[in-house]
N, C-alpha and C positions, 0 to 999 in steps of 0.2 A: 081692189084693196079696201073698198068701203065696207063697213059693217052696218047691220041694222037689226030690227026686231027678229027677222027670220034668218039673219046671217051674222053669227056672232064672231066668226073667225075669218080674217082676210084669206083670199085664195092666191097665195104667193106664186104657186106654180103657173097658173094661168096668166098672172100679171107679168111674170118673167117672159113668157112666150110673147105677149103683146108688146112688151118693151123691146124685145129683140126685133120684132117686125118693124116697129117704129124706128129703130136705129138704122135698119137697112134703108127704109124709105127716106129718112133725113139725109143719109149718105148719098143716095141717088139724086136727091134734090140739091146736093152741095151745101146743105145747111149743117156744117160740121160741128158747130157748138151744140146744136140740139142733138146731133147724132152721139156726141160724147156723153151728154147728159142721159140719153136713153140707155146707152150701154151701162153706165154706172148704176142707173135705177134697176136694170136687169140683174146686175151682179148683186145688188142689195136685196132684191126679191129672192134670189137663190140662197143668199146667206140666211135670210130670215126663215126660209123653208128648210134650212139645214142641208141643203143640197150642195155640198162642197165640191162634188165632182164637176159642177158647172161653174166653178169660180174662175175658169178661163175667161169669162166675160171681162175680167179686170186686166187681162193680159193682152196688150195691143197686137202682138204677133199672132195670137190665135183668134183674134176678133177683128175681122176685116174692117167693119165700120169704124171701130175705135182706132185702129191703126191709121187709116186714111185721115180721120178727123184730126188726130194729134199731129200727124205729119204736115197736113195742110196748114194747121195753125202754128206750126213750128214750136211745139210744146213737148219736145222729147224728154226733158227732165221730169215732166209730170208723168209721162208714160213709164219712165223707170220707177218712179215712186209707186205707181200702181202695181207694177210687176213685183216689186219688193214686198208690197202688202200681200199680194197673192201668194208669194213664196212662203211668207210667214204662216199663212193659213194652211198651206199644204203641210208644213212642218208640224203644226199643231194638231193636224188631223191624220198624222201617220203616213204621209206619202212624201218622204224626203227626196226620192229620186226626181219626182215631178218638180219639187221646190228647186232643186239644183238646176234642172233644165230651164226653169223659168229665169233663174239668175243668169244663166249663160245667155239666154235671149236678150235680157236687159243689157248685158255687157256688149253684145254685138250691136244693139240699137244705139248705144251712146258712145261707142268706141271712137268715132271720128269727131264727136262734139266735145266730149270730156273724157280723155284717156285716163285721168286720175280716178274717176268714178268707175270706169270700166275695169281697172285693175282691182278695185275693191270688190266689185261684183264677181269677177272671176275667182278671186281668192275665197270669197264666201262659198261659191259653188264648189270649189276644190275641197273646202273643209267638210261640206255636206257629203260629197262623194267619198271622201276619206273615212268619215265616220261610218259610212255604209259599206266600207271595205271594197269599194269600186275604185281601185287604185289607178287603173288605166285612164278612166275618165277624170280622176283627180289630177293626174299628170298632164292631161290635155289642157285643163284649166290653168294649172300652174305655169305651163309653157306659154300660154297666151299672156298671162300676167307678167312673166319675166321679160318677154319681148317688148311689151309696152313700156315697162320700166326702163329698159335699155334705150328704147326710142326716145323716151322723155328725159334721158340723162339722169335718172334717179338711180345712180350706180350703187350706192350703199344698199338700197332696198333690193336692187337686182341681184347683188351678190348673195343676199340671204335667201331670196326666192330660188336661185339656181342651186344653192346648197340643199334646200328642201327637195327640189326635183331629184338631185343626184342621190340623196338618201333613199328616196322611194324606189328609184331605178335599181339601186343596189339591193334593196329589200326583195324586189321581184326578180333579181338575178339577171337583169338586162345590162350586162357589163359593157358591151360596146357603146351603148348610149351614155353610160357613165363617163367613158373616155371623152366623148364629145362635150358633155356638160363640164368636164374639167377644163377643156380648152376654152369654153365660153367664160368660165369663172376666172381663169388666168387673164384673159383679155380685159374683163371688167376690172379686175384688181389693178392691172397695169394702167388702165385709163384713170384709175383713182390715184395713180402714182404711189401705189402700195406694193412695192416689190416683195416685201417680207410676207405679206398675205398670199401673193401669187406663188411664191416658193413653197410656203407651207401647204398650199392647196395641192401642189404637185406631189410633195413629200407624203401627204396623207393618202393620196391616191395609189401609192405603191401597194397598199393593202387590198386593192381591188384585184381580183384574179385576172391575170393576163395583161395588166396595164404595164408593168415593168417589162421592157423589151419590145413594146408595141410601137408602131409607127407614130402614134399620138404622143407617147411618152418621149420618144427621141426628138420630135419636132418641138415639144414644149421645153425640153432641156436646152435645145439650141436657141430658142426664143429668149429664155431667161438668161442664158450666157451672153447673148448679144445685148440685151437690155442692161445687164450688170456692167458690161464693158463699154457702154455708151456707143455701141456700134450700130448706127442706123441702117447701114447696108445689110448687115446680117439679119436684123429684125425685119426689114422690109422683104428680104428674100424668103424668110420663113413664112411670113404672113401672106405671101403670094403663092404658097403651095396650094394645090387642089384641096388638101385637107382642111384648110382655112377658108378658101374662096367659095367652097360649095356648102358651107354651113348656112343656117337661116340668114336671110339678108341682114338683119339687125346685128348679128354677131360678125358676119363677114365684113360689114362696114367698120366695126371696131378694129378688126385686124388691119384693114387698108388705111385707116386713119391713125394708127398707133405711131406716136412720135416719142423718141427717147429723149428725156430731159437732158439738156447739155450735150446731146449727141450731134445731130445734124448729119447730112449726107457727106461722105468722104469724097473729096474732089481730088482726082489724080493730077499731078503736075504736068505741064506741057512736055517737059523733058522725058518723063516716064512714058507718056503716050508716044513720043517720037521713038524712044528706044524700043518700045514694043513693036512699032511698025517696022523698024529697021531689021529686027531679028536678033538672034543670040550673038552673032559675030560682032555686031555694032556695040552691043552692050558690053561685050568683053573688051573691046578696044577702048571704050570710055573708062572702064575700070583701070586699064593700063595707064591711061593718061593721068588718073588720080594718083597712081603709085609713083609715076615719074616726077610728079610735082614735088614730092618729098624725097626724091632719090639723093639729093645733095645734102640731106640733113635739115633739121629745123632751122639752123643758123643761116 
């Protein structure tokens, strides 16, 4: 990098190579702070050399010494910041797909530490993919964001995220998945205690080809009917259907934990249970006794 009378311009390309070797050596020596510094110097040298194809040096998942260094030092937020910086460089230099992949990597890296940040990164990646008309990849990112929002009980945001997913699935004519997203939406709205929004969601879905008359539609109508009538038994019965139980875990849990406000489980009286055990004849005789009680008139 030094210049002199016979060398007027720094040799950034050679400097980047040497910094890369130094990073590996520091990593092998378990000197992680120095390894991190060497990786960043390598990236800086590539940037000064306008070699943006090598900007992966700033991405921990694609740079082993940097990955190990930051993990050993428990500095994942710093790793995410570096990935975001790299993704911005990719966008500025006309490689949006690589930028979106970098953001997805960052989301995976930070998901268990900071789900809120992971949601933001997945949504950014989805926006980049959507702008590039790579809708399937955008849906994958939105799906991850929606599940994290549900897991974190950020249900208002989850409802909006699911609506966006559903709109894109409808756009690409993947109607069966639209039905599943409608179920997830309804469960989210009911957990928000917003029956009106849940009912509107089902009503709007009638415009999706094949939804009206489908198994999904029938189950949702039963669910809403039970919820409206405060019938916890009916709601629990619907939510235990395979249609609900075999959804993604986060949505299946919403179904299994759905409680009707003011409902509660209906408990059968002991007499009713005994009558059921005795059979139809016993029930009939019990009814005769009730009639005989008033056979002499009310007086």
